[in-house]
KEKE-3310 file (N, C-alpha, C; in steps of 0.2 Angstrom, whole numbers, plus 5000, padded with zeros to 4 digits):
npx = (4891:4899:4908:4911:4917:4921:4923:4934:4943:4944:4950:4963:4967:4969:4978:4988:4999:4991:4974:4973:4984:4985:4993:5002:5010:5005:4992:4985:4986:4978:4966:4963:4962:4950:4941:4942:4937:4924:4920:4922:4911:4901:4902:4899:4886:4882:4886:4889:4893:4904:4911:4914:4921:4933:4937:4940:4951:4960:4962:4967:4979:4985:4986:4995:5007:5010:5012:5023:5032:5033:5039:5052:5056:5055:5056:5051:5039:5032:5029:5022:5010:5005:5002:4993:4982:4979:4983:4991:5004)
npy = (5020:5014:5023:5039:5053:5063:5057:5049:5059:5065:5054:5054:5066:5066:5056:5056:5067:5078:5081:5077:5069:5054:5044:5041:5029:5029:5034:5026:5014:5018:5019:5006:5000:5006:5001:4987:4986:4989:4979:4968:4970:4968:4955:4949:4949:4943:4928:4919:4925:4923:4930:4942:4939:4934:4946:4953:4946:4948:4962:4963:4957:4966:4977:4972:4970:4983:4988:4980:4985:4999:4997:4992:5003:5015:5015:5023:5029:5018:5013:5024:5024:5012:5014:5024:5019:5008:4996:4979:4968)
npz = (4966:4981:4986:4985:4975:4983:4996:4993:4990:5003:5010:5003:5006:5020:5022:5012:5002:4997:4992:4979:4977:4972:4970:4980:4992:5005:5004:4995:5002:5013:5006:5001:5014:5018:5009:5011:5024:5021:5012:5021:5030:5021:5018:5030:5031:5019:5017:5007:4996:4985:4975:4980:4991:4985:4979:4990:4996:4986:4987:5000:4998:4988:4997:5006:4999:4995:5008:5011:5002:5006:5018:5015:5008:5016:5032:5043:5037:5035:5048:5053:5045:5048:5062:5061:5054:5062:5059:5059:5059)
capx = (4896:4898:4913:4910:4924:4923:4926:4941:4948:4946:4955:4969:4970:4971:4984:4993:5001:4986:4968:4975:4989:4982:4998:5007:5008:5000:4985:4983:4985:4972:4960:4962:4959:4943:4937:4943:4932:4917:4919:4921:4905:4896:4903:4896:4879:4881:4892:4889:4895:4911:4915:4916:4926:4939:4939:4943:4957:4965:4963:4972:4986:4988:4988:5001:5012:5011:5015:5030:5036:5034:5043:5058:5058:5056:5053:5047:5033:5028:5027:5017:5004:5002:4999:4988:4976:4977:4985:4996:5006)
capy = (5016:5016:5028:5045:5056:5068:5053:5048:5065:5066:5049:5055:5072:5064:5051:5058:5074:5082:5077:5075:5064:5047:5039:5039:5023:5029:5036:5019:5009:5020:5018:4999:4998:5008:4996:4981:4986:4989:4972:4964:4971:4965:4948:4946:4948:4938:4923:4915:4929:4921:4934:4948:4936:4934:4953:4955:4942:4951:4968:4962:4955:4972:4981:4969:4971:4990:4989:4978:4990:5004:4995:4992:5010:5020:5011:5027:5030:5012:5013:5029:5022:5006:5016:5029:5015:5003:4989:4976:4962)
capz = (4969:4988:4988:4981:4974:4989:5001:4991:4991:5010:5012:5001:5009:5026:5022:5006:5003:4995:4990:4972:4977:4973:4969:4986:4995:5011:5001:4992:5008:5017:5002:5002:5020:5018:5004:5014:5029:5018:5010:5026:5033:5017:5019:5036:5030:5013:5018:5001:4990:4984:4971:4984:4995:4980:4978:4997:4996:4981:4990:5005:4995:4986:5002:5009:4994:4996:5015:5011:4998:5010:5024:5012:5006:5021:5038:5047:5034:5036:5055:5054:5042:5052:5068:5060:5052:5066:5056:5063:5055)
cpx = (4896:4903:4913:4917:4926:4926:4933:4946:4949:4951:4962:4972:4972:4978:4989:4995:4996:4980:4969:4980:4987:4987:5003:5005:5004:4993:4982:4981:4979:4965:4958:4959:4952:4939:4937:4938:4925:4915:4918:4914:4900:4896:4900:4889:4877:4887:4893:4891:4903:4915:4918:4922:4933:4942:4943:4950:4962:4967:4968:4979:4989:4990:4995:5007:5014:5015:5022:5035:5038:5039:5051:5061:5060:5052:5049:5040:5029:5025:5021:5010:5001:4999:4993:4981:4975:4979:4990:4998:5005)
cpy = (5019:5021:5033:5048:5060:5063:5051:5053:5066:5061:5051:5062:5071:5060:5053:5065:5079:5078:5075:5070:5057:5042:5037:5033:5023:5030:5029:5014:5011:5018:5010:4997:5000:5003:4989:4980:4986:4982:4967:4964:4968:4958:4945:4945:4943:4933:4919:4919:4928:4926:4940:4945:4936:4941:4955:4952:4946:4958:4968:4960:4961:4976:4978:4970:4979:4991:4986:4982:4996:5003:4994:4999:5014:5017:5016:5029:5024:5012:5018:5027:5016:5009:5020:5025:5010:4996:4986:4970:4956)
cpz = (4977:4990:4983:4980:4980:4995:4999:4992:4999:5013:5010:5004:5016:5026:5017:5007:5001:4993:4983:4971:4978:4972:4975:4989:5001:5009:4999:4997:5012:5013:5002:5008:5021:5014:5008:5020:5026:5015:5015:5029:5028:5017:5025:5035:5024:5013:5011:4995:4989:4979:4975:4989:4991:4980:4985:4998:4992:4984:4996:5003:4992:4991:5006:5005:4995:5003:5015:5007:5002:5016:5021:5010:5011:5028:5043:5044:5035:5043:5056:5051:5046:5059:5067:5058:5057:5064:5060:5058:5058)
residu = (UNK:UNK:UNK:UNK:UNK:UNK:UNK:UNK:UNK:UNK:UNK:UNK:UNK:UNK:UNK:UNK:UNK:UNK:UNK:UNK:UNK:UNK:UNK:UNK:UNK:UNK:UNK:UNK:UNK:UNK:UNK:UNK:UNK:UNK:UNK:UNK:UNK:UNK:UNK:UNK:UNK:UNK:UNK:UNK:UNK:UNK:UNK:UNK:UNK:UNK:UNK:UNK:UNK:UNK:UNK:UNK:UNK:UNK:UNK:UNK:UNK:UNK:UNK:UNK:UNK:UNK:UNK:UNK:UNK:UNK:UNK:UNK:UNK:UNK:UNK:UNK:UNK:UNK:UNK:UNK:UNK:UNK:UNK:UNK:UNK:UNK:UNK:UNK:UNK)
# end
């Protein structure tokens, strides 16, 4: 797989509470963002890969729903993760 366990732990350590904290919304959003960037690069080279395109659309939807949840739950955490990852609405 393109994402090793160590890479995942780095993402969760940077954006979550610890490297084993895989359930936090910030950690999941950061992981989804990494995967979205990876799939976007793949689709630039393989325009006719429709299965990957569908997976990308589903990941973007999951990330959007997590961001919406975080915005309703705690606006300061939402703003921090948006700024940290460079996302915008």
